[in-house]
C-alpha positions in Angstrom: -4.0 -18.9 5.8 -7.4 -17.2 6.2 -10.3 -18.3 8.5 -13.7 -18.9 7.6 -14.6 -15.2 7.6 -11.8 -14.3 5.1 -9.5 -12.8 7.7 -5.7 -13.6 7.4 -4.2 -15.3 10.3 -0.8 -13.6 9.6 0.0 -10.3 8.2 3.1 -8.6 6.8 3.1 -4.9 6.5 5.8 -3.3 4.1 5.9 0.1 5.7 5.5 -0.6 9.3 4.6 2.8 10.6 2.1 3.6 7.8 -1.2 5.0 9.2 -3.2 2.9 6.9 -1.2 -0.1 7.5 -1.5 0.3 11.1 -5.4 0.9 10.9 -5.5 -2.4 8.8 -3.5 -4.3 11.3 -5.8 -3.3 14.2 -8.9 -4.0 12.3 -7.5 -7.6 11.3 -6.4 -8.3 14.7 -9.8 -7.7 15.9 -11.0 -10.3 13.3 -8.6 -13.0 14.2 -5.4 -12.2 13.0 -2.8 -13.2 15.5 0.6 -12.9 13.9 1.9 -9.5 12.4 5.2 -8.4 10.9 5.9 -4.8 10.7 8.8 -4.2 8.1 10.5 -0.9 8.2 13.5 1.2 9.2 14.2 0.6 12.9 12.8 3.7 14.8 11.2 4.6 18.0 7.9 5.0 15.9 8.3 1.1 14.5 8.9 0.1 18.1 6.0 2.1 19.3 3.6 0.6 16.6 4.7 -2.9 17.4 4.0 -2.3 21.2 0.6 -1.0 20.5 -0.4 -4.1 18.3 1.2 -6.4 21.0 -1.4 -4.5 23.4 -4.3 -5.7 21.2 -3.5 -9.3 21.6 -1.3 -10.1 18.6 2.3 -11.5 18.4 4.1 -8.7 16.6 7.6 -8.9 15.2 9.6 -6.1 13.4 12.1 -6.6 10.3 14.5 -4.0 8.9 13.2 -2.9 5.6 14.2 0.1 3.3 12.4 0.5 0.1 15.5 2.2 -1.4 17.6 -0.8 -0.5 16.2 -3.4 -3.0 19.4 -5.6 -2.8 18.3 -6.4 0.7 14.7 -7.2 0.1 15.0 -10.9 -0.9 17.1 -11.7 2.2 15.2 -9.7 4.7 11.6 -10.6 3.7 12.7 -14.1 2.8 13.4 -14.6 6.5 9.8 -13.5 7.2 8.3 -16.2 5.1 10.7 -18.7 6.4 9.2 -18.4 9.7 5.8 -19.6 8.4 3.1 -18.9 6.1 1.9 -15.1 5.5 -1.9 -14.9 4.8 -1.6 -11.3 3.7 1.1 -8.8 2.7 0.3 -5.1 2.7 2.5 -3.0 0.7 1.8 0.2 2.4 5.1 2.4 2.1 5.4 5.4 0.1 6.3 9.2 0.0 4.6 12.3 -1.0 7.6 14.4 -1.6 7.6 18.1 -2.3 6.6 18.7 -5.7 7.7 22.3 -5.8 11.3 21.6 -4.4 11.7 18.1 -6.2 11.0 19.7 -9.7 14.3 21.4 -9.3 16.0 18.7 -7.4 16.3 15.6 -9.8 17.9 13.5 -7.0 15.1 14.2 -4.8 12.7 13.5 -7.4 14.2 10.0 -8.1 14.0 9.3 -4.5 10.2 9.7 -4.6 10.2 7.5 -7.7 12.6 4.9 -6.3 10.6 4.7 -3.1 7.0 4.6 -4.5 7.8 2.6 -7.8 11.2 1.0 -8.0 11.1 -0.1 -4.2 7.5 -1.5 -4.6 8.4 -3.4 -7.8 11.4 -5.3 -5.8 9.4 -5.9 -2.7 6.3 -6.9 -4.4 8.0 -9.5 -6.7 9.8 -10.9 -3.6 6.6 -11.2 -1.8 4.6 -12.3 -4.7 7.2 -15.2 -5.2 7.1 -16.3 -1.6 3.2 -16.2 -1.5 3.1 -18.4 -4.8 5.6 -20.9 -3.3 3.1 -21.1 -0.4 0.3 -21.6 -3.0 -2.1 -19.1 -1.2 -2.3 -15.5 0.2 -3.1 -12.0 -0.7 -1.0 -9.1 -1.8 -2.8 -5.8 -1.2 -1.1 -2.8 -2.8 -1.8 0.7 -1.7 -2.0 2.8 -4.9 -3.7 6.1 -5.2 -6.2 7.9 -7.3 -3.3 10.3 -8.0 -1.9 7.6 -10.5 -5.2 7.7 -12.5 -4.1 10.9 -14.1 -1.1 13.0 -12.9 -1.9 16.5 -11.8 0.2 19.6 -12.3 0.4 20.1 -8.6 2.0 16.5 -8.0 2.8 14.8 -11.1 6.0 13.3 -9.7 4.1 11.6 -6.9 1.2 10.8 -9.4 3.4 9.3 -12.0 5.2 7.0 -9.6 1.7 5.7 -8.2 0.8 5.2 -11.9 3.7 3.0 -12.3 2.9 1.1 -9.1 -0.8 0.7 -10.2 0.1 -0.7 -13.6 2.8 -3.0 -12.1 0.3 -4.4 -9.5 -2.3 -5.1 -12.1 0.1 -6.9 -14.3 1.3 -8.9 -11.4 -2.2 -9.8 -10.5 -2.8 -11.1 -14.1 0.5 -13.0 -13.9 -0.6 -14.7 -10.6 -4.2 -15.4 -11.9 -5.0 -19.0 -11.0 -2.0 -19.7 -8.7 -4.1 -19.2 -5.5 -2.5 -15.6 -4.7 -4.7 -12.8 -4.8 -3.4 -9.3 -5.9 -5.7 -6.4 -4.7 -5.1 -2.8 -5.8 -6.5 -0.2 -3.4 -6.8 3.5 -4.7 -7.7 5.8 -1.9 -8.1 9.5 -2.5 -6.9 12.0 -0.1 -6.3 10.3 3.3 -6.1 12.3 6.5 -2.9 11.1 8.1 0.4 12.2 9.3 1.7 12.2 5.8 -0.8 14.7 4.6 -1.0 16.9 7.6 -1.2 20.5 6.6 -2.2 19.9 3.1 -5.7 21.2 1.7 -8.3 18.5 1.8 -10.4 17.3 -1.2 -14.3 17.0 -1.0 -13.9 13.2 -0.8 -11.2 12.9 1.9 -11.1 9.6 3.7 -9.3 8.2 6.8 -7.0 5.3 7.4 -9.8 3.6 9.3 -12.1 3.8 6.2 -9.5 2.5 4.0 -8.9 -0.4 6.5 -12.5 -1.2 6.3 -12.5 -1.2 2.4 -9.5 -3.5 2.5 -11.2 -6.1 4.7 -14.2 -5.9 2.7 -12.3 -6.4 -0.4 -10.5 -9.3 0.8 -13.8 -11.0 1.7 -15.1 -10.4 -1.8 -11.7 -11.2 -3.4 -12.0 -8.0 -5.1 -9.1 -7.0 -7.7 -9.6 -3.3 -7.3 -11.0 -1.2 -4.4 -11.8 2.7 -4.6 -11.9 4.5 -1.2 -14.4 6.2 -1.2 -16.4 4.2 -3.7 -17.6 7.3 -5.4 -14.1 8.1 -6.6 -14.6 5.2 -9.2 -17.1 7.5 -11.3 -15.2 10.7 -10.5 -12.1 9.5 -11.8 -13.7 7.9 -14.8 -14.8 11.3 -16.0 -11.4 13.1 -15.0 -9.5 10.4 -16.9 -11.2 11.1 -20.1 -11.2 14.8 -20.1 -9.2 16.6 -22.9 -6.1 18.0 -21.7 -6.9 21.6 -22.4 -10.0 21.1 -20.1 -8.0 19.1 -17.6 -5.4 22.0 -17.2 -8.1 24.4 -16.4 -9.4 22.4 -13.2 -8.3 23.6 -9.9 -6.1 20.6 -8.9 
């Protein structure tokens, strides 16, 4: 359920060590969210994240979750929903991969696609079904502007995010009128541990800025959120560039 201010009382983060996921959890805990589930591979990082959020006053539990093991998703995520209603699910897991290496290593390339797309399809459908059974709740999917038009520099990552974005939009249409909201979030370059060492773009953002945009989008019941908002216009222009011109861009 959500309170009068639109904040979910309970939150499930798929990708429990995600910088954006944790920034969102911190923000929502400050806004009355009291129960948080962190789903991820058991690790010291996951345990530390749970301890930090407990220190902010939330009841925090962890659940083993591996995007590359879809056969386990229904059982493990089902146990979370069996404990009580979940007001919001944040699908925040994903990997960048190494484009230069992965182009010559199909197995590694498939791992990127499997994590970012196939794993998200499985987990997204499991959670969407559970939210629909509840009759309420929000599924927030972290996409990326990289999915708007795949660049030479990261087309493996970009293509996986394009698939995720299309899946989330279609799922939102399928759930329209059921009481379940699907919100697609398209950040640009986010300064986080996952992008450490990579060259920043001019419209770089932070996990905290994305978390703020997510909270605002929930209150407005938005279907799509761009972070920063100026990217909506920028990507509209980029999306319509002829391919010969697009290839000349330093991206």
